[in-house]
C-alpha positions as CSV (number, residue, x, y, z in Angstrom):
1,X,-118.9,13.0,-33.3
2,X,-122.5,14.1,-33.9
3,X,-124.9,13.7,-31.1
4,X,-127.1,10.7,-31.4
5,X,-130.6,11.1,-30.0
6,X,-131.4,8.9,-27.0
7,X,-133.9,6.2,-27.2
8,X,-136.8,6.7,-24.8
9,X,-138.3,3.9,-22.7
10,X,-141.6,4.0,-24.8
11,X,-139.8,3.8,-28.1
12,X,-137.6,1.0,-26.9
13,X,-140.7,-1.0,-25.9
14,X,-142.8,0.0,-28.8
15,X,-142.1,-3.0,-31.0
16,X,-143.1,-5.5,-28.4
17,X,-146.2,-3.6,-27.4
18,X,-147.3,-3.3,-30.9
19,X,-147.0,-6.9,-31.8
20,X,-148.0,-8.3,-28.4
21,X,-147.4,-11.8,-27.2
22,X,-149.2,-14.7,-25.6
23,X,-147.6,-15.6,-22.3
24,X,-147.8,-19.0,-20.5
25,X,-147.0,-20.2,-17.1
26,X,-147.7,-23.1,-14.8
27,X,-149.7,-23.5,-11.6
28,X,-149.1,-26.7,-9.6
29,X,-149.4,-27.4,-6.0
30,X,-146.3,-29.5,-6.3
31,X,-144.1,-26.7,-7.5
32,X,-143.4,-28.3,-10.9
33,X,-141.8,-26.5,-13.8
34,X,-143.6,-23.6,-15.4
35,X,-144.5,-23.2,-19.0
36,X,-142.5,-21.4,-21.7
37,X,-143.4,-18.6,-24.0
38,X,-142.4,-20.7,-26.9
39,X,-138.6,-20.3,-26.6
40,X,-136.8,-23.0,-28.6
41,X,-134.3,-23.4,-25.8
42,X,-136.9,-24.2,-23.2
43,X,-137.3,-27.7,-21.8
44,X,-140.5,-29.4,-21.0
45,X,-144.0,-29.2,-22.3
46,X,-145.7,-25.9,-22.7
47,X,-148.5,-25.6,-20.1
48,X,-151.0,-22.8,-19.6
49,X,-151.2,-20.8,-16.4
50,X,-153.8,-22.0,-13.9
51,X,-157.2,-20.5,-14.6
52,X,-158.6,-17.9,-12.2
53,X,-161.5,-18.8,-10.0
54,X,-164.9,-17.1,-10.6
55,X,-164.6,-13.5,-9.4
56,X,-160.8,-13.6,-9.2
57,X,-159.2,-10.7,-11.0
58,X,-155.7,-9.3,-11.6
59,X,-154.1,-7.0,-9.1
60,X,-152.1,-5.1,-11.7
61,X,-152.6,-1.4,-11.2
62,X,-154.9,-1.9,-8.2
63,X,-154.1,0.9,-5.7
64,X,-154.2,0.7,-2.0
65,X,-157.3,2.1,-0.4
66,X,-156.4,5.3,1.5
67,X,-155.3,5.0,5.1
68,X,-155.1,8.0,7.4
69,X,-152.6,6.0,9.6
70,X,-150.9,2.8,8.5
71,X,-151.0,0.3,11.4
72,X,-148.3,-2.4,11.2
73,X,-148.1,-5.8,12.7
74,X,-144.7,-7.5,12.7
75,X,-144.0,-11.3,12.6
76,X,-140.4,-12.2,13.4
77,X,-138.3,-10.2,15.7
78,X,-134.8,-11.5,15.1
79,X,-132.0,-9.3,13.8
80,X,-133.9,-8.1,10.7
81,X,-137.4,-7.9,12.2
82,X,-136.4,-6.0,15.3
83,X,-134.5,-3.3,13.3
84,X,-137.3,-2.9,10.8
85,X,-139.8,-2.6,13.5
86,X,-138.0,0.5,14.7
87,X,-137.9,1.7,11.1
88,X,-141.7,1.4,10.7
89,X,-142.3,3.3,13.9
90,X,-140.5,6.4,12.7
91,X,-142.3,6.8,9.3
92,X,-144.8,9.7,9.4
93,X,-148.3,8.4,9.6
94,X,-147.3,4.9,10.7
95,X,-147.7,3.1,14.0
96,X,-146.7,-0.4,15.1
97,X,-149.7,-1.9,16.8
98,X,-148.6,-5.5,17.3
99,X,-145.4,-7.5,17.4
100,X,-145.0,-11.3,17.4
101,X,-142.2,-13.8,17.7
102,X,-142.2,-17.5,18.8
103,X,-139.9,-16.4,21.5
104,X,-142.1,-14.2,23.7
105,X,-139.1,-12.4,25.3
106,X,-138.3,-10.9,21.9
107,X,-141.8,-9.4,21.6
108,X,-141.5,-7.9,25.1
109,X,-138.0,-6.5,24.3
110,X,-139.2,-5.0,21.1
111,X,-142.3,-3.5,22.7
112,X,-140.1,-2.1,25.5
113,X,-137.8,-0.5,22.9
114,X,-140.6,1.2,21.2
115,X,-141.9,2.6,24.4
116,X,-138.4,3.8,25.3
117,X,-138.4,5.7,22.0
118,X,-141.6,7.5,22.9
119,X,-143.9,5.3,20.7
120,X,-147.1,3.6,21.8
121,X,-146.7,0.1,23.2
122,X,-147.7,-2.5,20.7
123,X,-149.6,-5.7,21.7
124,X,-147.3,-8.6,22.2
125,X,-147.7,-12.1,20.8
126,X,-145.4,-15.1,21.3
127,X,-144.6,-18.4,23.0
128,X,-146.1,-20.7,20.4
129,X,-145.8,-21.5,16.7
130,X,-149.3,-20.2,16.1
131,X,-149.0,-17.0,17.9
132,X,-148.9,-15.1,14.7
133,X,-152.3,-16.5,13.7
134,X,-153.7,-15.0,16.9
135,X,-152.2,-11.6,16.1
136,X,-153.7,-11.7,12.6
137,X,-157.2,-11.8,14.2
138,X,-156.7,-8.2,15.3
139,X,-158.7,-5.5,13.5
140,X,-156.1,-2.7,14.1
141,X,-153.5,-4.0,11.6
142,X,-153.5,-2.8,8.0
143,X,-150.1,-4.1,7.0
144,X,-148.2,-7.2,8.1
145,X,-144.4,-7.3,7.8
146,X,-142.9,-10.7,7.9
147,X,-139.2,-11.3,8.8
148,X,-139.1,-14.9,9.9
149,X,-136.9,-17.7,8.5
150,X,-137.5,-18.5,4.8
151,X,-139.5,-21.7,5.4
152,X,-142.3,-19.8,7.1
153,X,-142.8,-16.9,4.6
154,X,-145.3,-18.6,2.4
155,X,-147.6,-19.9,5.2
156,X,-147.5,-16.6,7.1
157,X,-147.8,-14.5,4.0
158,X,-150.9,-16.4,2.9
159,X,-152.5,-16.3,6.3
160,X,-152.0,-12.5,6.4
161,X,-153.7,-12.1,3.1
162,X,-156.6,-14.3,4.1
163,X,-157.0,-12.2,7.3
164,X,-157.6,-9.1,5.1
165,X,-154.2,-7.4,5.5
166,X,-151.7,-6.1,3.0
167,X,-148.3,-7.9,3.3
168,X,-144.6,-7.0,3.0
169,X,-142.5,-10.2,3.1
170,X,-138.7,-10.5,3.4
171,X,-136.9,-12.4,0.8
172,X,-138.0,-14.8,-0.6
173,X,-141.8,-14.8,-0.4
174,X,-141.9,-18.5,-1.0
175,X,-139.5,-21.3,-2.1
176,X,-141.6,-23.5,-4.3
177,X,-143.3,-22.6,-7.7
178,X,-146.7,-23.9,-6.4
179,X,-146.4,-21.7,-3.4
180,X,-145.6,-18.6,-5.5
181,X,-148.7,-19.3,-7.7
182,X,-150.8,-19.7,-4.5
183,X,-149.7,-16.3,-3.2
184,X,-150.5,-14.7,-6.5
185,X,-153.9,-16.3,-6.5
186,X,-154.6,-15.5,-2.9
187,X,-153.7,-11.8,-3.5
188,X,-156.0,-11.7,-6.4
189,X,-158.9,-13.3,-4.5
190,X,-158.5,-11.3,-1.3
191,X,-157.8,-8.0,-3.2
192,X,-154.9,-7.4,-0.8
193,X,-151.4,-6.4,-2.0
194,X,-148.3,-8.5,-1.3
195,X,-144.9,-7.0,-1.8
196,X,-141.4,-8.5,-1.5
197,X,-139.4,-6.4,0.9
198,X,-136.7,-5.8,-1.7
199,X,-134.9,-2.9,-0.2
200,X,-132.1,-3.0,-2.8
201,X,-134.6,-2.0,-5.5
202,X,-134.7,1.3,-3.7
203,X,-130.9,1.7,-3.6
204,X,-129.6,5.0,-4.9
205,X,-127.4,3.6,-7.6
206,X,-130.1,1.1,-8.6
207,X,-132.8,3.7,-9.0
208,X,-130.4,6.0,-10.9
209,X,-129.6,3.1,-13.2
210,X,-133.3,2.5,-13.7
211,X,-133.9,6.1,-14.7
212,X,-130.9,6.1,-17.1
213,X,-132.2,2.9,-18.8
214,X,-135.7,4.2,-19.1
215,X,-134.5,7.5,-20.6
216,X,-132.5,5.6,-23.2
217,X,-129.0,6.4,-22.0
218,X,-127.8,2.8,-22.7
219,X,-129.6,2.5,-26.0
220,X,-131.4,-0.8,-26.4
221,X,-130.7,-2.7,-23.2
222,X,-129.5,-6.1,-24.0
223,X,-128.1,-7.7,-20.8
224,X,-127.7,-7.3,-17.1
225,X,-125.9,-8.9,-14.3
226,X,-126.8,-8.9,-10.6
227,X,-126.6,-11.1,-7.5
228,X,-125.8,-11.4,-3.9
229,X,-122.2,-12.0,-3.2
230,X,-121.7,-11.7,0.6
231,X,-119.2,-13.5,2.8
232,X,-121.6,-14.7,5.5
233,X,-119.4,-17.6,6.8
234,X,-118.7,-16.1,10.3
235,X,-122.4,-15.2,10.8
236,X,-123.6,-18.6,9.5
237,X,-121.5,-20.4,12.1
238,X,-122.4,-17.9,14.9
239,X,-124.5,-19.4,17.7
240,X,-126.5,-16.2,18.2
241,X,-126.9,-14.4,14.8
242,X,-129.3,-16.8,13.0
243,X,-131.7,-18.4,15.5
244,X,-131.2,-22.1,15.5
245,X,-128.7,-21.8,12.6
246,X,-131.7,-21.7,10.3
247,X,-129.9,-20.1,7.4
248,X,-126.9,-22.4,7.5
249,X,-129.1,-25.4,7.6
250,X,-130.6,-24.4,4.2
251,X,-127.2,-25.2,2.8
252,X,-127.6,-28.9,3.9
253,X,-131.0,-29.2,2.2
254,X,-130.7,-28.2,-1.4
255,X,-128.5,-26.8,-4.2
256,X,-130.2,-23.6,-5.1
257,X,-129.9,-19.9,-5.8
258,X,-131.4,-18.9,-2.4
259,X,-131.1,-15.2,-2.3
260,X,-130.1,-13.6,-5.7
261,X,-133.1,-11.3,-5.6
262,X,-131.1,-8.4,-4.3
263,X,-129.2,-8.2,-7.6
264,X,-131.9,-9.6,-9.9
265,X,-134.7,-7.3,-8.9
266,X,-133.0,-4.0,-9.9
267,X,-131.9,-5.4,-13.3
268,X,-135.5,-6.8,-13.9
269,X,-136.9,-3.4,-13.1
270,X,-134.6,-1.6,-15.5
271,X,-135.6,-4.1,-18.2
272,X,-139.3,-3.6,-17.5
273,X,-139.8,-7.3,-16.6
274,X,-143.6,-7.8,-16.2
275,X,-144.0,-4.3,-17.8
276,X,-143.2,-4.9,-21.4
277,X,-140.9,-7.9,-21.2
278,X,-140.7,-11.1,-19.1
279,X,-138.3,-13.8,-18.1
280,X,-139.0,-16.9,-20.1
281,X,-136.3,-19.5,-19.3
282,X,-133.6,-20.1,-16.7
283,X,-130.7,-22.5,-16.6
284,X,-128.4,-22.9,-13.6
285,X,-124.9,-24.0,-12.8
286,X,-123.3,-24.5,-9.4
287,X,-119.8,-24.9,-8.2
288,X,-118.8,-27.6,-5.6
289,X,-119.7,-26.9,-2.0
290,X,-116.3,-26.1,-0.5
291,X,-116.5,-22.8,1.4
292,X,-118.5,-23.7,4.5
293,X,-116.7,-27.0,5.2
294,X,-113.3,-25.3,4.7
295,X,-114.3,-22.5,7.1
296,X,-115.5,-25.0,9.7
297,X,-112.3,-27.0,9.4
298,X,-110.2,-23.9,10.2
299,X,-112.3,-21.9,12.6
300,X,-115.0,-24.0,14.3
301,X,-114.4,-26.2,17.3
302,X,-115.0,-29.9,16.8
303,X,-117.6,-29.8,19.6
304,X,-119.8,-27.4,17.6
305,X,-123.1,-28.9,16.3
306,X,-122.3,-27.9,12.7
307,X,-119.9,-30.8,12.5
308,X,-122.9,-33.1,12.2
309,X,-123.9,-31.3,9.0
310,X,-123.0,-32.0,5.4
311,X,-123.2,-29.0,3.0
312,X,-124.5,-29.6,-0.4
313,X,-125.3,-26.1,-1.8
314,X,-122.7,-24.9,-4.3
315,X,-120.6,-22.0,-3.2
316,X,-121.5,-20.0,-6.4
317,X,-124.9,-20.7,-8.0
318,X,-125.4,-18.9,-11.3
319,X,-128.6,-18.5,-13.2
320,X,-128.7,-17.5,-16.9
321,X,-132.1,-16.1,-17.7
322,X,-133.6,-15.3,-21.1
323,X,-136.4,-12.8,-21.7
324,X,-139.1,-12.6,-24.3
325,X,-137.4,-9.7,-26.0
326,X,-134.1,-11.6,-26.3
327,X,-132.3,-10.1,-23.4
328,X,-130.2,-12.0,-21.0
329,X,-129.7,-11.7,-17.2
330,X,-127.1,-13.4,-15.1
331,X,-128.0,-13.7,-11.4
332,X,-125.5,-15.1,-8.9
333,X,-125.6,-16.2,-5.3
334,X,-122.5,-16.8,-3.1
335,X,-122.4,-16.5,0.7
336,X,-119.8,-19.2,1.3
337,X,-116.6,-17.7,-0.2
338,X,-114.1,-15.1,1.1
339,X,-114.8,-12.0,-0.9
340,X,-115.8,-8.3,-0.6
341,X,-119.5,-7.6,-0.7
342,X,-121.2,-7.0,-4.1
343,X,-124.6,-7.1,-5.7
344,X,-122.8,-6.6,-9.1
345,X,-125.6,-4.4,-10.4
346,X,-124.5,-4.0,-14.0
347,X,-126.6,-3.1,-17.1
348,X,-125.5,-2.8,-20.7
349,X,-127.0,-1.9,-24.0
350,X,-126.2,-0.8,-27.6
351,X,-124.8,2.5,-26.4
352,X,-123.1,1.9,-23.1
353,X,-122.7,0.1,-19.8
354,X,-122.9,0.7,-16.1
355,X,-121.1,-1.3,-13.5
356,X,-121.5,-1.0,-9.7
357,X,-119.1,-2.2,-7.0
358,X,-116.2,-1.5,-9.5
359,X,-115.4,2.2,-9.5
360,X,-113.1,4.3,-7.3
361,X,-115.6,7.1,-6.8
362,X,-117.7,7.7,-3.8
363,X,-120.7,6.1,-5.5
364,X,-118.8,2.9,-6.2
365,X,-119.9,2.8,-9.8
366,X,-118.4,3.4,-13.2
367,X,-119.9,4.1,-16.6
368,X,-119.1,4.2,-20.3
369,X,-121.8,5.5,-22.7
370,X,-121.7,6.9,-26.2
371,X,-121.4,9.6,-27.3
372,X,-120.2,11.0,-24.0
373,X,-117.2,8.7,-23.6
374,X,-114.4,7.2,-25.8
375,X,-110.9,5.8,-25.6
376,X,-112.1,2.6,-24.0
377,X,-111.8,4.3,-20.6
378,X,-114.3,4.0,-17.7
379,X,-115.6,7.2,-16.1
380,X,-116.9,7.8,-12.6
381,X,-120.6,7.5,-12.0
382,X,-120.8,10.6,-9.7
383,X,-122.1,13.1,-12.2
384,X,-124.6,10.7,-13.8
385,X,-126.0,9.7,-10.4
386,X,-126.5,13.3,-9.6
387,X,-128.3,14.0,-12.9
388,X,-130.5,10.9,-12.8
389,X,-131.0,10.7,-9.0
390,X,-134.5,9.4,-8.2
391,X,-136.9,11.8,-6.6
392,X,-137.2,9.6,-3.5
393,X,-133.5,10.1,-2.8
394,X,-133.6,13.8,-3.7
395,X,-136.3,14.3,-1.1
396,X,-135.4,11.8,1.6
397,X,-131.6,11.4,1.3
398,X,-130.8,13.1,4.5
399,X,-133.5,11.3,6.5
400,X,-132.7,8.0,4.8
401,X,-129.0,8.1,5.9
402,X,-130.2,7.3,9.4
403,X,-131.9,4.1,8.2
404,X,-130.3,0.6,7.7
405,X,-128.4,-0.6,4.7
406,X,-127.3,2.8,3.6
407,X,-130.8,4.2,3.7
408,X,-132.5,1.7,1.5
409,X,-134.6,0.4,4.4
410,X,-135.9,3.8,5.2
411,X,-136.8,4.6,1.6
412,X,-138.6,1.3,1.2
413,X,-140.6,1.8,4.4
414,X,-141.3,5.5,3.8
415,X,-142.5,4.7,0.2
416,X,-144.7,1.8,1.3
417,X,-146.4,3.9,4.0
418,X,-146.8,6.8,1.5
419,X,-148.4,4.5,-1.1
420,X,-150.9,3.3,1.4
421,X,-151.7,6.6,2.9
422,X,-152.1,8.3,-0.5
423,X,-154.0,5.4,-2.1
424,X,-151.5,4.7,-4.8
425,X,-150.5,1.6,-6.8
426,X,-147.6,-0.4,-5.3
427,X,-144.2,0.0,-6.9
428,X,-143.6,-3.7,-6.4
429,X,-146.6,-5.9,-6.8
430,X,-147.2,-9.6,-6.2
431,X,-146.3,-10.5,-9.8
432,X,-142.9,-8.8,-9.4
433,X,-142.4,-10.5,-6.1
434,X,-143.2,-14.0,-7.5
435,X,-141.1,-13.5,-10.6
436,X,-138.0,-12.3,-8.7
437,X,-138.3,-15.2,-6.2
438,X,-138.9,-17.9,-8.9
439,X,-135.2,-18.5,-9.4
440,X,-135.1,-20.2,-6.0
441,X,-137.1,-23.3,-7.1
442,X,-136.3,-23.0,-10.8
443,X,-132.5,-23.2,-10.1
444,X,-133.2,-26.5,-8.2
445,X,-135.1,-27.8,-11.1
446,X,-132.5,-26.8,-13.7
447,X,-129.6,-28.3,-11.7
448,X,-131.5,-31.6,-11.4
449,X,-131.7,-31.5,-15.2
450,X,-127.9,-31.0,-15.3
451,X,-128.2,-27.3,-16.1
452,X,-130.8,-27.5,-18.9
453,X,-133.2,-24.6,-19.2
454,X,-136.5,-24.7,-17.4
455,X,-139.4,-22.4,-18.1
456,X,-140.2,-19.3,-16.0
457,X,-143.9,-19.0,-15.1
458,X,-145.8,-15.9,-16.3
459,X,-147.4,-14.9,-13.1
460,X,-149.2,-12.0,-14.9
461,X,-151.1,-14.4,-17.1
462,X,-150.2,-12.5,-20.2
463,X,-150.4,-8.9,-18.9
464,X,-146.7,-8.5,-19.0
465,X,-147.0,-7.1,-22.6
466,X,-148.5,-3.9,-21.2
467,X,-146.1,-1.0,-20.4
468,X,-146.8,0.4,-16.9
469,X,-145.1,2.3,-14.2
470,X,-143.3,0.6,-11.3
471,X,-140.2,1.8,-9.4
472,X,-139.9,4.6,-12.0
473,X,-142.5,6.6,-10.1
474,X,-143.3,10.3,-10.3
475,X,-142.7,12.6,-7.3
476,X,-145.7,12.6,-4.9
477,X,-146.1,14.0,-1.4
478,X,-146.6,12.1,1.8
479,X,-150.0,13.1,3.0
480,X,-149.9,15.4,6.1
481,X,-150.2,13.8,9.5
482,X,-153.2,15.2,11.2
């Protein structure tokens, strides 16, 4: 079979960039539905994005100012926050200067741990709900990392921006459409960057898949599938893992795709969402809420406080997303069912397909692309990952293996510090962060409309038509530590 030339990322996007498009979105303090881009399948009236205030400008392609040392303040020191605090402290040119948790003993324990590791002792804040606000008054913090329960992310993230700090927020950055718009606007007004702490976007397979897509290996990319499928039942009913059972209680409040960003974000990056394409509509479905109640019946004592709870969130919440270029994305969330872990991580196009969490090789992936393969048989991903390995993993792989989540945490933290110290543009900006988190409230809205499509806001206010770099970065050095 003659070799068919690969399609480059630029040629794949050329048609859209040449013709352009007018994007629309919605800004509402109530978190109402956003506008469509004119898709005939969209429901609701088309509404323009909120106007920018005088002097407010886009944060697209706005670099960090250069920092000799990145000084980090941490809000939230539970399981995630305490581990990531250690992670920040070992990155070259980074120091943790302050730590905060409503439980003051956690701040002390974290500070003691850093000192035990030979690091400077950070200032400690805690003991009250507004302790974080006191920490934000410090002038020795450049970056705030937030790892509190979901319901506090918006308030704390906005406060950090208003205090003049850059911000990294754990998933999701907010849970209402109006809150997402407000974070976008606050970032633009304060000229501070806000980034979703999406570590899975820095996964080795995910970044290799991104490079393969942008180099045309899959031809014209047409569809992707990602999500967060993680049996959390034991942890959700633990009396110690999630403080005050905050995560389980979300399942009593709403039917929503709470946490699909881990799988959605890498697919969106490979499709150049906000960088030549954008998500336009979303429609959601949900199964019945069976898993948590069944687990409680079999394993949880009747005296446990969870027996006073009623679970309403569907075990599997699926979102079908359409893009301006006619692509489709399926994003799924299920933490209530017995199953092996998977983020799905699948991408397909006119010349092939990649599927993660499906192969028998060490990478866990499998692939089928023309003209390399034939006979309707999957091939191992190993050789392709080696060929398309992202420069971050080539340079940091050995160091990253000591970090959490298979090295993704270390890569994210190292890259964030490098971007700030070198004065570079963020890989993940506030527009990506808002777009990837939008399925949380949009899934609620669609389900209330019996699964009909709702419009996805254009948080870029039309700038999505412009091709630009993101996670597909070029190799750069970490500035030397003086």
